[in-house]
N, C-alpha and C positions, 0 to 999 in steps of 0.2 A: 505300605508294606510293614513299616516299623510299628504301626498301631496293631496290626495283626500279630506280630512277634511279641509285642508287649502283652497283649491279651493272653496269648499262648503261654508266655512265661509266667504270668500271674496264675493262670489256670493250673499249670504244672506245679508251681511252687505251693499253692495253697490248697488246691483240690485233690490232685493226684498224690502228692507227698502225705497229705493228712487224710486220705480217703478212709483209713481204718477208724479214725476218730469219728468221722461222720457216720460210719456204720454203727459204732458203739452208741452214739446219741440216738440213732433211729431205733436200734434194738431195744434200748432202755425205754424209749417212748412207747414202743409196741407192747413190751411186757408190763410196764406200769399201767398202760391203758387196759389191758386184758384183766388185770387184778382189780383195777378200779371198776371195770364193768361188772365183774362178779359182785363187788360190794354194793354198787348202785342198784343192781337187780334185786338186792335184798333190803333196799331202802335204809342203808346204814349211813352214819354221820358223814363219812368221807367217801367221795365217789370217784368217777372216771378222771375228772380233771385233776383232782387232788393227788391221786396215786401217780398219775402220769407226770405231773410237775415234780413230785418228790423224787421219782425215779430218774428223770432227766437231770434235775438239779444235782442229785448225788453223783450221777455219771459225769456231768460237766465239771463239777468241783474236783473229782478224782482225776480227770484228764488234765485239768489245769495244774493240779498238784504234781502229777507225775512228770508231765512234759515241761513244766517250768524249770525243773532241775537242769535239764539239758540246756535250755535257753539262757538261764541266768547264772548257772554255776561257771560257765565258760568265760564270764566277764572278768573273774578274778580267780587265780589258781587256788587261792586259800579259802574260797567260799565253800562251806559245807552246808548241804541241804538234805532234809529228810523228805523224800518224795510222798509220803503218806501222812505227813503231819496235818496238812490242811483237810484231807479226807477224814482223819480221826475226829475232827470237830463237827462233822456231819452228825455224828451220833448224838451230841449234845442238842443240836437243833431239832433232831427228830424226836428226842425226849420231850421237848417243849411242845411240838406239834401233837404228839401222842397224848400228852396231858390235856390238851384242848378238846379231844374227842371223848374223854372219859367223863361220864355223867353219873352222879350219885343222887339217888332219890330214896331217902330213908335207908333201909338196909339193902336196897337193890342197887347194883352197880352195872352200868351199861357202857359199852364202848371199849372194853379191854381188848377185844379181838381187833377192832379197828385200829387201836393204838399199836398193837403188835404188828399189824399188817403195814402200818406206816413205817415202822422200824425195818420190817422185812423188805419192803419196796426200796427203802434207802439202801439196804445191803445189796439188793439187785443192782441198783445204780452204781454203787461203788465197785462191785464185782465186774460189771460190764465195762466201766471206765478203766478198770485195771487190766481188762482183756481176758477174763476167765469165762469165755462164752459157754462152753459146754457144761461147766460146773454150775453156772447160773441157770441155764435152761433146764438142766436136770433138777436143780433145787426147786424151780417153779413148778415143773411137772409133778414131782413127788409131793410138794405141798398142796397142789390143787387136787390131786387124787386123795390125799389124806383128809382134806377139808370136806370132800364129797362123802367119804366114809364117815367122818365125824357128824356131818349133817344128818345122814341116814340113822346113825345111832341116837342122836338127839331127838330126831323125829319119832323113832319107835318108842323111845322112853317117854316122850310127851303123850303119845297115843295110849301107851299102857297106863300112864298116870291118870289120864283123862277118863279112861274106860273103867277104872275101879269104882265100885259102889262105896259110898261113904257110910 
């Protein structure tokens, strides 16, 4: 009986109390996956796994940053902690990753959109980690709609340019 109580106590302490954190990780994985899937379908440098990992890692780092304040500041009354200091460092790492997908060949530069999307997915992870669900889902939906409109405009511009006699 004590074993069952111990298991329930662990379940209650770690899974039920922290269930929203698990939901945040899951949501960031799904949104990162969807954006990565879009990029993968266009054979871009970074794909499904890259975007999913960036989004989940950003969410995880943000969660650790926010919730570690409660956990560690109570050890000493004079401990002051900035809950988003660690999350702010994500942007530096995302710049490094984004630079890795930018390719230059003569005057042609490729990968800028992929680099921007790495930053965007990091922002999604940070936002989900901080608990801004509706704002993040709205930002993803608006961005995906605008990407589709941009693709249509670029495609029509390409068709017009190709159809012009020289």
